[in-house]
C-alpha positions as CSV (number, residue, x, y, z in Angstrom):
1,M,-9.7,-113.4,134.8
2,A,-6.0,-112.1,134.7
3,A,-4.8,-115.8,134.6
4,M,-7.2,-116.5,131.7
5,I,-6.1,-113.4,129.6
6,D,-2.3,-114.5,130.4
7,S,-3.1,-117.9,129.1
8,Y,-3.9,-116.7,125.8
9,I,-0.9,-114.3,125.6
10,T,2.1,-116.2,124.6
11,E,5.4,-115.3,123.9
12,T,7.6,-115.8,120.8
13,P,11.0,-117.1,120.9
14,L,12.4,-113.2,120.0
15,G,10.0,-112.0,123.1
16,F,7.2,-110.7,120.9
17,T,3.7,-111.7,121.7
18,S,1.5,-113.6,119.5
19,N,-1.2,-110.5,119.3
20,L,1.5,-108.2,118.2
21,L,2.7,-110.6,115.4
22,D,-0.8,-111.0,114.0
23,T,-0.9,-107.1,114.3
24,L,2.3,-106.7,112.0
25,S,1.1,-109.5,109.7
26,Q,-2.4,-107.6,108.9
27,A,-0.3,-104.2,108.6
28,R,2.1,-106.1,106.1
29,S,-0.8,-107.6,104.1
30,S,-2.4,-104.3,104.0
31,L,0.9,-102.5,103.1
32,D,1.5,-105.4,100.4
33,A,-1.9,-104.8,98.9
34,F,-1.5,-100.9,99.1
35,V,1.7,-101.1,97.1
36,S,0.2,-103.6,94.7
37,H,-2.5,-101.5,93.9
38,H,-0.9,-98.3,93.6
39,K,1.8,-100.3,91.2
40,S,-0.8,-101.4,89.1
41,V,-2.3,-98.0,88.9
42,L,1.3,-96.7,88.0
43,D,1.9,-99.3,85.4
44,S,-1.4,-98.3,84.1
45,V,-0.4,-94.8,84.2
46,S,2.5,-95.1,83.0
47,S,1.2,-97.2,80.0
48,S,-1.3,-94.6,79.0
49,G,1.3,-91.8,79.5
50,A,3.5,-93.7,77.2
51,A,0.7,-94.0,74.5
52,S,0.0,-90.6,74.9
53,I,3.4,-89.4,74.6
54,E,3.6,-91.5,71.4
55,K,0.4,-89.7,70.0
56,Y,1.3,-86.6,70.6
57,T,4.8,-87.2,69.2
58,E,3.5,-88.4,66.2
59,E,1.0,-85.3,66.0
60,L,3.9,-83.1,66.6
61,T,5.6,-84.7,63.9
62,K,2.9,-84.1,61.6
63,L,2.4,-80.4,62.7
64,N,6.1,-79.9,61.9
65,A,5.8,-81.5,58.5
66,R,2.6,-79.2,57.8
67,L,4.5,-76.3,59.2
68,N,7.3,-77.0,56.8
69,E,5.1,-77.5,53.9
70,V,3.2,-74.0,54.9
71,E,6.6,-72.3,55.2
72,G,7.3,-73.7,51.7
73,Q,4.1,-72.3,50.6
74,D,4.9,-69.2,52.1
75,G,8.2,-69.1,50.2
76,D,6.6,-69.5,46.8
77,I,4.0,-67.0,47.6
78,K,6.8,-64.5,48.4
79,R,8.6,-65.3,45.2
80,L,5.3,-64.9,43.1
81,N,4.6,-61.8,45.0
82,N,8.2,-60.5,44.1
83,Q,7.7,-61.5,40.7
84,K,4.2,-59.8,40.3
85,M,5.8,-56.7,42.1
86,E,8.7,-56.7,39.5
87,E,5.9,-56.8,36.8
88,V,4.0,-54.0,38.1
89,T,7.3,-51.9,38.3
90,R,8.1,-52.6,34.8
91,K,4.6,-51.6,33.8
92,E,4.6,-48.6,35.7
93,A,8.1,-47.6,34.0
94,E,6.4,-48.4,30.5
95,V,3.4,-46.1,31.4
96,D,5.6,-43.1,32.6
97,E,7.8,-43.7,29.4
98,L,4.4,-43.4,27.2
99,E,2.9,-40.5,29.0
100,E,6.4,-38.7,28.5
101,R,6.1,-39.6,24.7
102,V,2.4,-38.5,24.3
103,R,3.3,-35.2,26.3
104,K,6.3,-34.5,24.1
105,E,5.1,-35.8,20.7
106,G,1.4,-34.2,21.6
107,G,3.1,-31.0,22.3
108,D,5.0,-30.8,19.0
109,K,1.7,-32.2,17.4
110,I,-0.2,-29.1,19.0
111,E,2.7,-26.7,17.6
112,S,2.5,-28.1,14.3
113,L,-1.2,-27.7,14.3
114,K,-1.3,-23.9,15.7
115,A,1.3,-23.2,12.7
116,E,-1.0,-25.0,10.2
117,E,-3.8,-22.9,11.7
118,E,-1.9,-19.6,11.4
119,T,-1.2,-20.3,7.6
120,A,-4.9,-21.4,6.7
121,R,-5.9,-18.1,8.4
122,A,-3.3,-16.0,6.4
123,L,-4.5,-18.2,3.2
124,A,-7.8,-17.4,4.1
125,E,-7.2,-13.5,4.7
126,S,-5.2,-13.3,1.2
127,C,-8.2,-15.2,-0.4
128,R,-10.6,-12.5,1.0
129,A,-8.4,-9.8,0.1
130,A,-8.0,-11.1,-3.4
131,R,-11.9,-11.7,-4.0
132,E,-12.3,-8.3,-2.6
133,T,-9.9,-6.6,-5.1
134,S,-11.3,-9.1,-7.9
135,E,-15.0,-7.7,-6.9
136,Q,-13.7,-4.2,-6.9
137,S,-11.8,-4.8,-10.3
138,K,-15.1,-6.2,-12.1
139,S,-17.1,-3.3,-10.6
140,K,-14.7,-0.9,-12.3
141,A,-14.8,-2.7,-15.4
142,V,-18.5,-3.0,-15.5
143,D,-18.6,0.9,-15.1
144,L,-16.0,1.4,-17.7
145,L,-18.2,-0.8,-20.1
146,T,-21.3,1.2,-19.2
147,K,-19.8,4.6,-20.2
148,S,-18.1,3.1,-23.3
149,I,-21.7,1.6,-24.2
150,V,-23.5,5.0,-23.4
151,S,-21.8,6.5,-26.7
152,Y,-23.0,3.6,-28.5
153,R,-26.7,3.9,-27.3
154,E,-28.1,6.0,-29.7
155,G,-26.5,4.7,-33.1
156,L,-26.8,1.1,-32.0
157,S,-30.3,1.1,-30.6
158,L,-28.4,-0.5,-27.3
159,E,-29.6,-0.8,-24.1
160,F,-27.8,-2.4,-20.9
161,E,-28.9,-3.8,-17.4
162,R,-26.9,-4.5,-14.6
163,A,-27.3,-8.2,-13.7
164,A,-26.6,-10.2,-10.3
165,G,-22.8,-10.5,-9.6
166,N,-21.7,-7.2,-11.2
167,K,-22.4,-8.5,-14.6
168,L,-23.7,-6.3,-17.7
169,R,-26.8,-7.5,-20.0
170,L,-26.5,-5.5,-23.4
171,V,-29.9,-5.5,-25.2
172,F,-30.4,-4.6,-29.0
173,T,-33.3,-3.6,-30.4
174,S,-34.4,-2.2,-34.4
175,L,-32.2,-5.0,-35.8
176,D,-35.1,-7.2,-37.4
177,P,-36.7,-4.7,-40.2
178,S,-39.8,-6.7,-39.7
179,D,-40.0,-6.1,-35.9
180,H,-38.2,-3.2,-34.5
181,S,-38.8,-4.2,-30.8
182,R,-37.2,-7.7,-30.9
183,A,-34.6,-7.8,-28.5
184,F,-31.3,-9.3,-29.1
185,A,-29.3,-9.8,-25.7
186,F,-25.9,-11.0,-24.3
187,T,-24.8,-11.0,-20.8
188,V,-20.9,-10.0,-20.5
189,N,-18.7,-11.1,-17.0
190,V,-15.5,-10.5,-16.1
191,N,-14.0,-13.3,-14.3
192,E,-11.2,-13.8,-11.6
193,S,-8.6,-13.7,-14.2
194,E,-10.1,-10.2,-15.4
195,E,-10.8,-11.6,-18.6
196,Y,-14.3,-11.1,-20.7
197,E,-16.8,-14.3,-21.0
198,I,-20.4,-14.5,-22.4
199,Q,-22.7,-16.1,-19.9
200,E,-25.7,-15.6,-21.9
201,C,-26.6,-15.1,-25.7
202,M,-30.6,-15.1,-26.8
203,P,-30.9,-15.8,-29.8
204,A,-27.7,-18.2,-29.4
205,I,-24.7,-17.3,-31.7
206,S,-22.7,-20.2,-33.0
207,D,-20.0,-21.2,-30.3
208,A,-17.3,-20.9,-32.9
209,V,-18.1,-17.2,-33.8
210,L,-18.7,-16.4,-30.4
211,S,-15.7,-17.9,-29.2
212,E,-13.5,-16.0,-31.6
213,M,-14.9,-12.7,-30.7
214,V,-14.4,-13.4,-26.7
215,E,-10.7,-14.4,-27.7
216,H,-10.3,-11.3,-29.5
217,V,-11.8,-8.7,-27.0
218,N,-9.4,-10.4,-24.1
219,Q,-6.3,-9.8,-26.5
220,T,-7.1,-6.4,-27.7
221,N,-9.3,-4.9,-24.9
222,D,-11.4,-3.0,-27.7
223,F,-14.7,-3.8,-26.2
224,G,-16.6,-1.4,-28.3
225,G,-15.4,-3.4,-31.4
226,F,-16.5,-6.6,-29.6
227,V,-20.1,-5.0,-29.1
228,R,-20.1,-4.2,-32.7
229,G,-19.1,-7.6,-33.7
230,V,-21.8,-9.5,-31.5
231,R,-24.4,-7.0,-33.2
232,N,-23.3,-7.9,-36.6
233,A,-23.5,-11.5,-35.6
234,F,-27.0,-11.1,-34.6
235,K,-27.8,-9.4,-37.9
236,D,-26.4,-11.8,-39.9
237,M,-28.9,-14.8,-38.1
238,L,-32.0,-12.7,-39.7
């Protein structure tokens, strides 16, 4: 048996057995196959990696371009915002100036209105005092007229009545021979200028005659003569 085994084992010129050479050959083949496989895998990975790197590089370039664009837009936005802020600042300054003018001019206007109000009040008070004085003067004038007329009552058949507004109404009777009770009347007023005026006359005396008598009494202040003149004018109408 040992002889048979020995017969299969031969020696190479370098002293290696054939079995060892076969084993080495198989190992080399396996190593070559391993190297070839992994080289193929590495080549595939390298190719894929290069494509990925190129893709990522392209995307990175696009991103950088977009970033530059956004930064440019951001700069535009900042410039626009600065312009808006400057405009707002100008408007605020204009508003402040306008408010100051309103305060100043409004204050001056208020003072002017107050002065005008004081002037108007003083004028109103002066008018009120003048009216009171005028009313008092008219009342005194009517009283004087009344006293003057009393002396003529009997001889002239004259009666007098107080009318509204401190006016005096004079009524003559016994002028018409056919009707002694017939009344001839006129109303006397003293105006704000303290002048006599006739506001009622029944029956009516012509305007020319009446105006002449009124003008004369205002010039002479002879009220008694004025009354006699009106009485005579009534008699001339009969």
